[in-house]
ZADO-1210 file (C-alpha; in nm, 4 decimals, padded with zeros to 6 digits):
<atoms>
<atom x="00.3763" y="-01.5866" z="00.4346" code="MET" pos="1"/>
<atom x="00.4338" y="-01.9575" z="00.4119" code="LEU" pos="2"/>
<atom x="00.3978" y="-02.1508" z="00.7383" code="ASP" pos="3"/>
<atom x="00.6681" y="-02.4216" z="00.7394" code="VAL" pos="4"/>
<atom x="00.6474" y="-02.6800" z="01.0119" code="THR" pos="5"/>
<atom x="00.8916" y="-02.9673" z="01.0938" code="LYS" pos="6"/>
<atom x="00.7707" y="-03.3020" z="01.0281" code="ARG" pos="7"/>
<atom x="00.9198" y="-03.6209" z="01.1633" code="LYS" pos="8"/>
<atom x="00.9602" y="-03.8664" z="00.8941" code="MET" pos="9"/>
<atom x="00.9102" y="-04.2304" z="00.9852" code="CYS" pos="10"/>
<atom x="01.1288" y="-04.4562" z="00.7782" code="LYS" pos="11"/>
<atom x="01.1654" y="-04.8273" z="00.8066" code="SER" pos="12"/>
<atom x="01.5427" y="-04.8879" z="00.8442" code="MET" pos="13"/>
<atom x="01.6703" y="-05.1257" z="00.5831" code="GLU" pos="14"/>
<atom x="01.9676" y="-05.3438" z="00.6724" code="ILE" pos="15"/>
<atom x="02.1672" y="-05.5557" z="00.4130" code="VAL" pos="16"/>
<atom x="02.3984" y="-05.8212" z="00.5177" code="ASN" pos="17"/>
<atom x="02.7041" y="-05.8719" z="00.2934" code="SER" pos="18"/>
<atom x="02.9969" y="-06.1012" z="00.3091" code="VAL" pos="19"/>
<atom x="03.1943" y="-05.8556" z="00.0906" code="ASP" pos="20"/>
<atom x="03.3321" y="-05.5386" z="00.2466" code="ALA" pos="21"/>
<atom x="03.2733" y="-05.3416" z="-00.0753" code="SER" pos="22"/>
<atom x="02.9120" y="-05.2628" z="-00.1396" code="VAL" pos="23"/>
<atom x="02.7061" y="-05.0359" z="-00.3685" code="SER" pos="24"/>
<atom x="02.3754" y="-04.8575" z="-00.3072" code="CYS" pos="25"/>
<atom x="02.1243" y="-04.6964" z="-00.5553" code="CYS" pos="26"/>
<atom x="01.8392" y="-04.6484" z="-00.3207" code="GLY" pos="27"/>
<atom x="01.4999" y="-04.8006" z="-00.4079" code="LYS" pos="28"/>
<atom x="01.3094" y="-04.8448" z="-00.7225" code="GLU" pos="29"/>
<atom x="01.2556" y="-04.5146" z="-00.9264" code="PRO" pos="30"/>
<atom x="01.1300" y="-04.2590" z="-00.8343" code="PRO" pos="31"/>
<atom x="01.2871" y="-04.3250" z="-00.4941" code="TYR" pos="32"/>
<atom x="01.6364" y="-04.4073" z="-00.6199" code="ASP" pos="33"/>
<atom x="01.9587" y="-04.1964" z="-00.6083" code="HIS" pos="34"/>
<atom x="02.2944" y="-04.1960" z="-00.7773" code="PRO" pos="35"/>
<atom x="02.4834" y="-04.5239" z="-00.7284" code="ARG" pos="36"/>
<atom x="02.7479" y="-04.4899" z="-00.4597" code="VAL" pos="37"/>
<atom x="03.0262" y="-04.7472" z="-00.3691" code="TYR" pos="38"/>
<atom x="03.0963" y="-04.7945" z="00.0110" code="LEU" pos="39"/>
<atom x="03.3523" y="-04.9776" z="00.2096" code="GLU" pos="40"/>
<atom x="03.2352" y="-05.1465" z="00.5164" code="ILE" pos="41"/>
<atom x="03.4487" y="-05.0692" z="00.8233" code="ASP" pos="42"/>
<atom x="03.6023" y="-05.3950" z="00.9364" code="LYS" pos="43"/>
<atom x="03.6026" y="-05.2956" z="01.3000" code="GLU" pos="44"/>
<atom x="03.2518" y="-05.1477" z="01.3235" code="LYS" pos="45"/>
<atom x="03.1196" y="-05.3963" z="01.0551" code="LYS" pos="46"/>
<atom x="02.8650" y="-05.1457" z="00.9298" code="GLU" pos="47"/>
<atom x="02.8378" y="-04.8587" z="00.6941" code="VAL" pos="48"/>
<atom x="02.5313" y="-04.6340" z="00.6109" code="SER" pos="49"/>
<atom x="02.4537" y="-04.4857" z="00.2756" code="CYS" pos="50"/>
<atom x="02.4851" y="-04.1036" z="00.2795" code="LEU" pos="51"/>
<atom x="02.1741" y="-04.0620" z="00.0457" code="TYR" pos="52"/>
<atom x="01.9130" y="-04.3069" z="00.1848" code="CYS" pos="53"/>
<atom x="02.0517" y="-04.4269" z="00.5349" code="SER" pos="54"/>
<atom x="02.0338" y="-04.7904" z="00.4149" code="LYS" pos="55"/>
<atom x="02.2747" y="-04.9917" z="00.6512" code="LYS" pos="56"/>
<atom x="02.5162" y="-05.2546" z="00.5209" code="PHE" pos="57"/>
<atom x="02.6522" y="-05.5083" z="00.7776" code="ARG" pos="58"/>
<atom x="02.9513" y="-05.7235" z="00.7234" code="LEU" pos="59"/>
<atom x="02.8928" y="-06.0858" z="00.8143" code="ILE" pos="60"/>
<atom x="03.1042" y="-06.4047" z="00.8082" code="GLU" pos="61"/>
<atom x="03.0572" y="-06.6212" z="00.5134" code="PRO" pos="62"/>
<atom x="02.8728" y="-06.9511" z="00.5822" code="LYS" pos="63"/>
</atoms>
């Protein structure tokens, strides 16, 4: 019988600032990448997270 235990994975949260509400995410460099997804940043919350890798994208005001 295989003993399976839960592990708490510690990831460093990556946050990307964007002046555009439309962003795309493909993860990290191979082999840690994932299919490219296109996300729309919520204009009220000013934030969206990738469903694959949890990378956060924040909407900022242009300089």
